[in-house]
N, C-alpha and C positions, 0 to 999 in steps of 0.2 A: 132580730134574730135574722141569718143570711142564709140565701138557698143553700148554701153548700150547709148547713148545720139542720135546715130544715130537714134536708132527704138523709140524714144520716143519722138525726132522730127518728125519723117516720120509718126512716128501711129499719134500722135496729129493732124498733119497738115489733113492728110487723112479722118482720123474722123470728122472735122469741115469745112474741104470742099464737104464730105458728107450729112453733115446739114446743113450747111448754105447755101448751091446753090438753091437747092430748097424753100427755106422761100426765099429767095433773088429774087424770083419772077419766075425763071427757074424751071416751072412747065413740070415737065413729067421728064423721062429717058432723059438725054443727052448723045451721044457716045461719042462727045468733050470731054464728062469731066469724061466720066466712065475711059477713057487709063489713065489719071493722078492721077486718085486713084488707079488704078488697079497697076500704075508700084509703086508708095509709101505703097500700103499693099505685092508687092514680095520683096520689100525694108526690109520692115519689118519683112517679111515670113525667109528674108534669114539671120537676123541674130536672130530670134526668139531662143530658146532653148524650144519647144513648148512640153506640154502636153495632156496627154487623153482630158481635160478640154477645155483645149483650139480648139484643132481639136472639141470636138461635139457642143460648143458655136459659131464655127465658120459652122459649119452644119445646126446647127437649127437656127439660124440669117439667113441663105440665104434658105431654107424652109420656113420663113414665110413672105416670100414680099408680097407677094400678099393679103393677110389675111383682111388686116384695108381699104381696098380698097371699101368693100361695109359701112364703117364710112360716114354718112352724111358731106358734106361742109368740113370735115378736110382727109378723105378718101386718095383722091390722094396724098396731098401734104407728109403725112404720107407715104402710097404706095413708091413717092419717095424721102421721103430720106430712107427706109429701103430696095430700092434696089440699090440706092448707100452702104449704107453698107456693103449690102450684095457680092457688087462688090470688096469695100476691102475687106472684111472678107476670099470672099474667093479666093484671091490673098491672105492673110495674111497665110491660111491653104494650099495651092496650092504646095509649095517647102517644110515643113513638113513631108506632108502627101508624097509626092516625094521622101523623104528619106529616108521615114519607107518602101516604096515597094522598093526600091531599093536593101535597107537593107537585105531584103527577100531574095531577086531574084538574089543578086549575087552571081555570078558562080567564084571558088575559081581553078585557076588550077596548 
């Protein structure tokens, strides 16, 4: 299996889990689901050649998770979906961000 296929399938599975699990009746943020979504995000982040747009999109997604809580009737469901997506996005951007930090502070002897 190529790197591109790994990123495609892990990314697709992570997004599907993040969206469908709250809809399927698991309302609220479930920690036992979050670790699976985070691991899929780390796999995608490891193989992904991220650019600035990817990192910014992940940061924005992580920061807007609580905005939808005030919407009547659907706010809790949307908040749960965006929390799961934020876990996935945070894990995806973690490895490229750490690569950038490591490259800036790497000491050559």
